[in-house]
N, C-alpha and C positions, 0 to 999 in steps of 0.2 A: 388778112390780119390773123397773126398767131400770137397767142399769149400764153405762157407757161402758167401751168395749174398752180405753182407756187408763188407767182407774181401777185402783187397787191395792186390793183387797179380799182380807182373809185368809179362808182356807177356813172357819174357825170362826165368821164372822161372821153374824148372823140379821138379814136385813132384812125389815121388815114388808111386807104388801101394799101396792103402789102407791108403794113408795119408790123414789126416782131419785137415782143416784149420777153425777155429772158428771165430765168427763175430768180427769185427773191428780190427783183426790182420792185420799186414802189412809185406809182404814178398817182398824185394826189388829185383832188377834186377840181373839176373845171379846166384840166389841161387839155389842150388841142395839139395833137401831133399831126404833122402833114403826112403825105404818102411816102412810102418806102423807108420809113424811118428804123432804127434798130436802137433799142435801149437794151444795155447789157446788164449781166446779173450784178445784183445788189446796189444797182443806180438808184439814186433818189431824184424825182422830178417832182418840184413843189406845185402848189395850187396855182391854177390860172397860168401855167406856163404855155406859151405858143411857139411851135417850131414849124419851120418851112418843110420843104420836101428833101429826101435823100440826106437826112441828119442822121450821123452815127454818134450815140453816146455810150461810151465803152464802161466796162466793169467799175463799179464803185465811184462813179461820178456824182457830185452833189450839184444839183440845179436848183436854186432857191425859187421861192414864190415869185410870180408875175415876170419872169425872164422872157425876153423875146430873143429867138434864135433864128437867123436866116436859113436859106437854102444851102444845101450841100456843105454843111458843116461838120467837121470831125472833132470829136470832144475825146480825148485819150483817157486811158484808165487812171482812176483816182484823181481827176480834175476836181478842184473845188472852186465853185463861184460863190461869192459872199455878197450879201445885201445890207450889212449893218456895220457902219464905221465905228460906232462906239458900242460894241456889245456888253450889256449890263442886264443882270436878271431883273425882271420887272420894271424895265426902262418905260416910264410913262411918256418920254419924248422919242421913242423908238420911230425912226422914218426911214423905212426901206428904201434902198436904191439898188435894185439888181443891176448887174452889168447888162449891156446890149451887144450882141453878137452879129455882126451882119453876114452877107452871103459869102460862100467859098472861103471861110475861115478854117485853119487847122490848128488845134490846140494839143500840145504834145502832153504825154503822160505826167501826172503829178504836178501840172501847173496850177498856180492859184491866181484868181482873178478877183481883185478887190472891188468894192460896192462903187457903183456909178460908172465904171470904166466902159468905154465904148471900144470895141474891137472892129476897126474898119474891114470893109470887104477885101477878100483876097489876102489878108495878113496870115502871118505864121506866127504862132507862140511856141518857142522851144519848151522841150521837156524841163519839168522843174523850175520854170521861170515864176517869178512873183510880179504880176502885173498891177502897178500902182498908178498908171496914167493912161489915158487914151493911147490907142495904136492907130496910126494913120492908114488909110487904105493900102494895100500892097506891102505893109511893112513886116519886117522880121524882127522880133525881140527875143532877148534871151539874159539869163542871170537873175540876180536877186540884188536889188530890184532889178526888173527887166529893162534893158536898154536897147536901142536900135543897133543891129548888128553892123558894124563898119568894115 
């Protein structure tokens, strides 16, 4: 495990063997990252996030609290995952619904994944896609909103 001196990693974080955290990344309390993960510079990994093995989270990605990310997942630079369907300051009805990312998924640079979306195993999300609904296993989606490639 290698952690840059400039990274912010909470004391309660568990980093799997061979995991690397680059400068200015933040990993919040109680996150558990699997073996051989890479967390890129300036990435944000929220509280209680759990990842499988061989996950790559690139520069500037935002991973909200309570996300589950499978094995062998690539999350491109500046990907944003969201967990709040109706973001409002001081919302007393806040109901976080983070996306779920299954195994062997590849998410291209700058994609946005909306709350509660499930990305099925083996799926590919094109760069810049805005994913508003579940993606079937093995699917390829692109565009805004993201649609199945035909």
